[in-house]
Phi, psi and omega in degrees: 000116178287152172284161190296139174236003183270216186302323181297313181295324183290349182260019181299320180284154183297133180251055184274149177250148176290145004271000185299322181303311181295322181291319180295319178296315181297332182289342184207352183292165182081020180283349182113223183293150177300151176290140172257129179282169175300324178295317176302316183289327176300314181289321181292319184274335187095151185307305189292321180289320183287320186260338186072019184238152173289161178283119178220163174304135186220162174249152181236120175269111187199179173207203183294344180278351182283061184252150171276167181297336179275004176097346179288147172285144181303321180302319178296315181298318180295315180294321179294333176281354181081015180282147189278067174288114189252343182202144174245141180233128185245145182270195170309146183079352172083175181297324181274348177075018186250354182280142184299155179297139178082350181282129178287139186240124180245100190264018183304126177089349180279145180222162171228115185051040177086354180267126182294142177255128180245127181280135173254020177216049180240242177297332181217159173263011176248154180288139173296126180308326180296329180288341181268352182301131176084357181273137179256349180206148168244133174252149175234125177214091179219140176280122176266175180239000173089012179243138185304324188272006170283138194275351184296320174297331176293320174298319177301315181297318180297321181280333170299317177300319179296318179296317178298319181295330180264355179070034179243152180295153177236124184243122175260124173269106194287151176224158183294150164282115190291343179253020176089163184242013181268317189272139175235135187205146174100167181296149170279131185303131173278136187305325183286355176252013178296139178202183180291345172264030177154093183270333195233158183284080175233157174292168181298311174259109192259340177079001181276148156281168179295327178294319177293321178299316179298317179298318179296316178303313180296312184293331178276356180066040189267354171238145179306132180085009181307321186294340180247006182283126175273092182261131177230140180238123171273107193284160171292154172242123175094001181271139175235152189297333182285349188285133163271168186300324183294348179260003185273341186081001179269155177275139179279124172246115183307116182297337176210164188304328182258010175257071200279341183202167173301331177295322176298313181300325183294322182270341188305320180300347178251307186286347172298337177302334180298336175306329182274022178220183175265019176266141178285137174265016175079018179298145179078016174242180178287343184227058178299144180070342175275343174221144184224149181181182179204159181300331185266002187275154177255098185301310180300321179294320178296314180300318181296314181298315183292320179295327179291343177289336181070036179299138186290136169073017183209148169229165186237139179236135175297142183210171174217145183202165178241111182292152167088007182296331181267351176060041186250034178211147177298314177236124177246109179295133178060035181302130178079359180255146178289120179251143176244143182182222183228153171244137180273133174240107181283119183262338180211094183302328182292329181264341185299132178243096189297321183291314176304318180297317178298319177297318180296323179295312179300315181299321181294317177298319181292318183290319184278337183226057184297336182276346182244334182289136178226146174272149158252079199304311184296323180288319177302316181295322177296318180293314180293328182086359180214154176272336186289338183293312177299319179296323179292320176297316180299325183279356176089013179294139177299147185296328179289332173290321177297320178301321180296338178281321182274339188298315182301319179294320179295319180291321177296318178298317182298321179298319179290323185287342180299336179293342184263350188285143176263333196244147181284000000 
C-alpha cells in the first residue's frame, strides 16, 4: 500500500492566507533550530539509546503523519534499519489519512511493505488481541491537534491499555501541540459525557503534547493497568510551549482531510462545536472550520454581531461557500447548497480564545435565526463535555458569563497538569 501522493500529501506545506500567515509566523518564528520530533530522535539516536529497550518485535500505531523531518515515513526508516516492525495500527481516517471522519475502516488483509495493517477504527476502537501476539513493544507516532475531541489521543489511550494488559512497554514518539502548550480553555469533561471524542476529564484546549497527555493518563490511572504500564516518551528537542506549529520548522501534514492547515487547527477547538448544530462547519471546502454558515443565514448580520462582542484576537467577515465540494466527510450538512455565514480571521494568535469564539458563533446563529437554528443536542454536549453550556446558550446568558463558569475548573485543572509537562 503506497502512502498518499494526492491532495493530502500536496498539503504538507502550510496553506495559510494573509494576514493570518504573517501573524502566525510573527508569533513564533525565529526560535532558532528546527524542532526535532520524537521520531527524528529515535532514528538519529538508535532504538536502544532512544527507548532504553532491547530490540524486539514491535507494533507501530501511526498514520500518514508519522513522517521524519526528511520526509520519509517512520515505518520506512525502521524497516530500512532492519528493525523488526511486525504490525501497524491505524486510527480514524486510516493509515493513509484520506478516509472521511466517522467512517469505519476495515483493514483486514492490507499491508505496507509486507507489514499487516490493523484498523483501530473499525468494528472496535481496540486492537484485536490476535494482532498483538508476539509483540514486545508498542510505539505511538501520530500528530495530534490539541483539542479534546480529536480522536487520536483516544486511540493512544486504547493502545496504552492494550500494552498494560500484555505487560509490554509503550513508547510515545512525541510531536508538537500545533496550537501551543500555554493556553488551556473550555469546560473540563464531565464523566457521564465521556465518549471516543473525549474520554477523559480535560478541558477542550488542553495544552498537552501527545507525550505529556500519555504521561497524564498513566499518572491519573485512567486506563486499566496504568499502575503497571511501562510508559516511555522520546521527547521533542527544541520545542517550547509558546510555539505554534509554524515556528517549529516542520512541514504540515494534514492530520485528517479537513484539518488542512495550522490555521484550521487554531480555530478548531471552537468552531468544531458547530458540528452539534444544523450549521455547516465548512467541511469539504478549502477552509473547513475557518468559515461556518447555512443557506438561511445572514452573513453580514452575523459578522456585525460577532465583531461587536470584541472577542480577543479575531474578527469576522461575511462570506458564502458551498459545502462538500471535496467530498471529504461522511455527512456534509447542506452539501451542494450555497451557505452564507462568517469567516474567522485570527488577528492575534496569542490572545485568540478559540473555544470562547466557537461558543459565540453558535450563540449568534441561534439568536439571529431562532426559527431555523437547530441543535444536535447529544453531540453538542459530547463536544462541549458538559450539558449546562447548551442550556446556558438556550437561556440567553451572555457568552462572557458562560466563560466565567468554565474558567475556574479549567484553571484548576491546568495547575494540576503542570506536574505532567516535559517542556518549558
